[in-house]
C-alpha positions in Angstrom: -15.8 -0.2 -8.1 -15.9 3.5 -7.5 -13.9 6.1 -9.6 -12.2 7.5 -6.6 -11.0 4.0 -5.8 -9.7 3.3 -9.2 -7.9 6.6 -9.3 -6.2 5.9 -5.9 -4.7 2.7 -7.2 -3.7 3.9 -10.5 -3.1 1.7 -13.6 0.2 0.2 -12.3 1.7 -0.8 -8.9 4.5 -3.0 -7.7 4.3 -6.5 -6.3 7.2 -7.9 -4.3 8.5 -10.5 -1.9 11.8 -8.5 -1.5 10.8 -6.4 1.5 10.5 -9.2 3.9 14.2 -9.8 4.1 15.3 -6.2 4.8 15.3 -4.3 8.1 12.4 -2.1 9.0 14.3 1.2 8.4 15.2 0.2 4.9 11.6 -0.9 4.1 10.4 2.4 5.2 12.9 4.2 2.9 12.1 2.1 0.0 8.4 2.6 0.5 8.7 6.4 0.5 10.8 6.1 -2.8 8.2 3.9 -4.4 5.6 6.4 -3.6 7.8 9.3 -5.0 8.3 7.4 -8.3 4.5 7.5 -8.7 3.4 3.9 -8.4 -0.2 3.6 -7.3 0.1 0.7 -5.0 2.6 -1.6 -3.1 1.7 -5.3 -3.2 3.5 -7.8 -1.0 3.1 -11.5 -0.3 3.1 -13.4 2.9 5.2 -16.4 3.7 7.4 -16.7 6.7 8.6 -13.2 6.9 6.7 -10.3 8.6 3.2 -10.8 9.6 1.0 -9.3 6.7 -0.6 -6.7 8.9 2.6 -5.7 10.6 4.2 -5.2 7.1 1.3 -3.2 6.0 1.4 -0.9 9.0 5.1 -0.4 8.3 4.4 0.6 4.8 1.5 2.8 5.4 3.3 4.8 8.3 6.2 5.4 5.8 4.0 6.9 3.1 1.1 9.3 2.7 -0.7 8.4 -0.6 0.1 5.1 -2.1 -2.2 2.0 -1.6 -0.8 -0.8 0.5 -2.1 -4.2 -0.6 -1.7 -7.7 1.1 -1.3 -10.1 -1.9 -2.3 -12.2 0.0 -3.1 -12.6 3.6 -3.1 -16.5 4.3 -6.5 -17.5 5.6 -5.0 -21.0 6.5 -2.9 -19.3 9.3 -5.2 -16.7 10.8 -8.4 -16.8 12.5 -11.3 -14.8 10.9 -11.6 -12.8 14.1 -8.0 -11.6 13.9 -8.1 -11.1 10.2 -11.5 -8.9 10.5 -10.2 -6.8 13.4 -6.9 -6.1 11.9 -8.5 -5.1 8.6 -10.8 -2.6 10.5 -7.9 -1.2 12.4 -5.9 -0.5 9.2 -9.1 0.7 7.5 -9.8 3.1 10.3 -6.3 4.4 10.8 -5.5 4.9 7.0 -8.7 5.6 5.2 -9.0 4.3 1.7 -5.2 3.2 1.6 -5.3 -0.5 2.7 -6.4 -3.2 0.4 -6.8 -6.8 2.0 -6.2 -9.7 -0.3 -7.3 -13.0 0.9 -6.1 -16.5 -0.2 -4.8 -19.8 1.0 -2.8 -21.7 -1.5 -5.2 -24.7 -1.3 -7.2 -26.8 -3.7 -8.2 -29.6 -1.4 -7.7 -31.0 2.1 -4.4 -32.8 1.5 -1.7 -31.7 3.7 1.0 -29.5 2.1 4.5 -28.8 3.2 6.1 -25.4 2.5 9.9 -24.9 3.2 9.4 -28.1 5.4 6.5 -26.8 7.5 3.2 -28.5 7.3 0.6 -25.8 6.4 -2.8 -26.1 8.2 -5.6 -27.9 6.3 -8.5 -25.5 5.3 -10.4 -27.8 2.9 -11.9 -27.2 -0.4 -11.1 -23.6 -1.6 -14.3 -22.1 -2.7 -16.3 -23.5 0.3 -13.4 -22.7 2.7 -13.4 -19.1 1.4 -17.1 -18.6 1.6 -17.2 -19.8 5.0 -14.2 -17.7 5.9 -16.0 -14.5 4.5 -19.1 -15.4 6.4 -17.2 -15.6 9.6 -15.3 -12.5 9.1 -18.5 -10.4 8.4 -20.1 -11.9 11.6 -17.4 -10.6 13.9 -18.9 -8.0 16.2 -17.5 -4.2 16.1 -16.0 -3.2 19.4 -13.7 -0.5 18.0 -14.0 2.7 16.1 -15.3 1.6 12.6 -13.6 2.8 9.5 -15.3 5.7 7.7 -15.7 3.5 4.6 -15.9 -0.2 4.5 -12.4 -1.8 4.0 -11.8 -3.2 0.5 -11.2 -7.0 0.1 -10.2 -8.9 -3.0 -9.7 -12.8 -3.5 -6.7 -14.7 -4.9 -9.0 -15.9 -7.5 -8.0 -18.2 -10.3 -10.7 -20.6 -11.3 -14.2 -19.6 -12.4 -16.0 -20.5 -9.1 -13.5 -18.4 -7.1 -13.7 -15.5 -9.6 -17.6 -15.7 -9.3 -17.2 -15.6 -5.5 -14.9 -12.7 -5.6 -17.3 -10.7 -7.9 -20.3 -11.3 -5.7 -18.7 -11.1 -2.1 -15.8 -8.8 -2.2 -14.4 -5.7 -4.2 -12.9 -8.1 -6.8 -10.0 -10.3 -7.7 -6.2 -10.5 -7.4 -5.1 -13.3 -9.9 -1.5 -14.2 -9.5 0.7 -16.1 -12.1 -1.7 -15.7 -15.1 -1.3 -15.0 -18.8 -3.2 -12.3 -20.6 -6.0 -14.7 -21.6 -6.8 -15.3 -18.1 -7.7 -11.7 -17.6 -10.0 -11.6 -20.3 -11.9 -14.6 -18.9 -11.8 -13.1 -15.3 -13.4 -10.0 -16.6 -16.0 -12.0 -18.4 -17.0 -14.0 -15.3 -16.9 -11.1 -12.8 -18.7 -8.6 -14.9 -17.8 -5.0 -15.7 -18.0 -3.5 -12.1 -15.6 -5.7 -10.1 -12.2 -4.8 -9.4 -9.6 -6.9 -11.3 -5.8 -6.3 -10.3 -3.6 -8.8 -12.0 0.0 -9.6 -11.1 2.5 -9.6 -14.0 6.0 -11.1 -13.6 8.8 -9.2 -15.6 12.5 -9.5 -16.2 13.9 -6.2 -17.4 16.6 -7.5 -19.6 17.1 -7.3 -23.3 19.1 -10.5 -23.5 16.5 -13.0 -24.2 18.4 -16.2 -23.2 19.4 -14.7 -19.9 16.0 -13.3 -19.2 14.3 -16.6 -20.0 16.4 -18.4 -17.6 15.5 -16.2 -14.8 11.9 -16.4 -15.8 11.9 -20.2 -16.2 13.2 -20.6 -12.7 10.3 -18.5 -11.3 7.6 -20.5 -13.5 9.1 -23.9 -12.5 8.9 -23.0 -8.8 5.3 -22.5 -9.0 4.2 -25.2 -11.3 6.4 -27.7 -9.3 5.4 -26.8 -5.9 1.8 -25.3 -6.0 -0.8 -27.6 -7.2 -3.5 -24.9 -7.5 -1.2 -23.2 -10.0 -0.7 -26.3 -12.1 -4.6 -26.8 -11.9 -5.0 -23.1 -13.2 -2.6 -23.7 -16.0 -4.3 -26.9 -17.2 -7.7 -25.0 -17.2 -6.0 -22.4 -19.6 -4.9 -25.1 -21.9 -1.5 -25.9 -21.1 -0.7 -29.6 -21.2 2.0 -32.1 -20.2 4.3 -30.8 -22.9 4.3 -27.4 -21.0 4.3 -28.6 -17.4 6.1 -32.0 -17.3 10.0 -32.0 -17.0 10.3 -28.3 -16.7 8.0 -25.4 -18.2 7.9 -25.0 -21.9 9.0 -21.8 -23.7 5.5 -21.0 -24.5 4.3 -21.2 -20.8 7.3 -19.2 -19.6 6.8 -16.4 -22.2 3.1 -16.3 -21.5 3.6 -15.8 -17.7 6.6 -13.6 -17.6 7.2 -10.6 -19.8 11.0 -9.7 -20.5 12.8 -7.1 -22.7 13.3 -3.5 -22.3 10.8 -1.2 -20.5 8.8 -0.7 -23.6 8.3 -4.5 -23.9 7.1 -4.5 -20.2 4.6 -1.7 -21.0 3.2 -3.8 -23.9 2.4 -6.7 -21.6 0.9 -4.3 -19.0 -1.1 -2.8 -21.7 -2.5 -6.1 -22.9 -3.8 -7.0 -19.4 -5.5 -3.5 -19.3 -7.0 -4.0 -22.8 -8.2 -7.4 -21.6 -10.2 -5.9 -18.8 -7.8 -5.5 -15.9 -8.3 -2.2 -13.8 -4.7 -2.4 -12.3 -1.6 -4.3 -13.1 1.0 -4.9 -10.3 4.4 -5.7 -11.7 6.7 -8.2 -10.0 10.3 -7.6 -11.1 12.3 -10.9 -11.2 16.2 -10.9 -11.2 18.9 -13.5 -10.7 19.1 -12.8 -7.1 15.5 -12.9 -5.5 16.7 -11.8 -2.2 18.1 -8.4 -3.6 15.3 -5.8 -4.0 15.1 -4.6 -7.5 15.2 -0.8 -6.9 17.1 0.0 -10.0 14.6 -1.7 -12.2 11.6 -0.1 -10.3 13.3 3.2 -10.9 13.9 2.5 -14.8 10.3 1.2 -15.2 8.4 4.1 -13.5 8.9 6.8 -16.2 7.6 4.3 -18.8 4.8 2.5 -17.1 3.3 5.6 -15.0 
């Protein structure tokens, strides 16, 4: 990873789903404020809201400096030709400011339903991603190419996907992981690959209330996402942590809560463990409400 790219992202960014449910004008104003607050990157997920490249274009045109990162663009719903040509378009139009994260929420070829919709089957995770990258790289270039190659990262959790991320892309974007995963990922990928880690947080000093919000977040992923449960088991969490609702140990390891100083401590733990960048996802009791007040409160401490 080049030093210029590291500086562009900064140590801390924001990760959010909350922009999908807001009008485009509101999103543009929020993006401009996030940039003014000093965050290095805006990361956003992809579910059934805006198309990931449309959302990225909206954010990029509303800002002038901040890096915009798809975290992640789903390979199960997009042909490699469409992915590659959209990546090139944003890379050429906004040099150095777009980061494409690739993933697919899959661990095998078993059909999976999300919000009642049957997601396309893409097969085994590492083999599917390897093939997808091969096909993206093979797409002919018939447009103005970016001045510098676009950057890609993989939503990597397991050792084989982390190894693939380090060999074939700029690096990895692990989501829903404790600090010890960050240390393992750095060891697997080596010193040069980019490691941008998502960290969920609750900005609330009432421990019981914060843990309630955190537990709902953790339970949703463990209960509905087989690849996340598999990841937790690889990290040493067992039935006592996963069955019948997530344990306090698991909740506390995945979500940081407390005041801004406590959030900074967790961010620093990831950085000390080998992360280049930590993207903070603020959780609240109302997931549909964008956490602008919390983003504002955290900025002077984290940045």
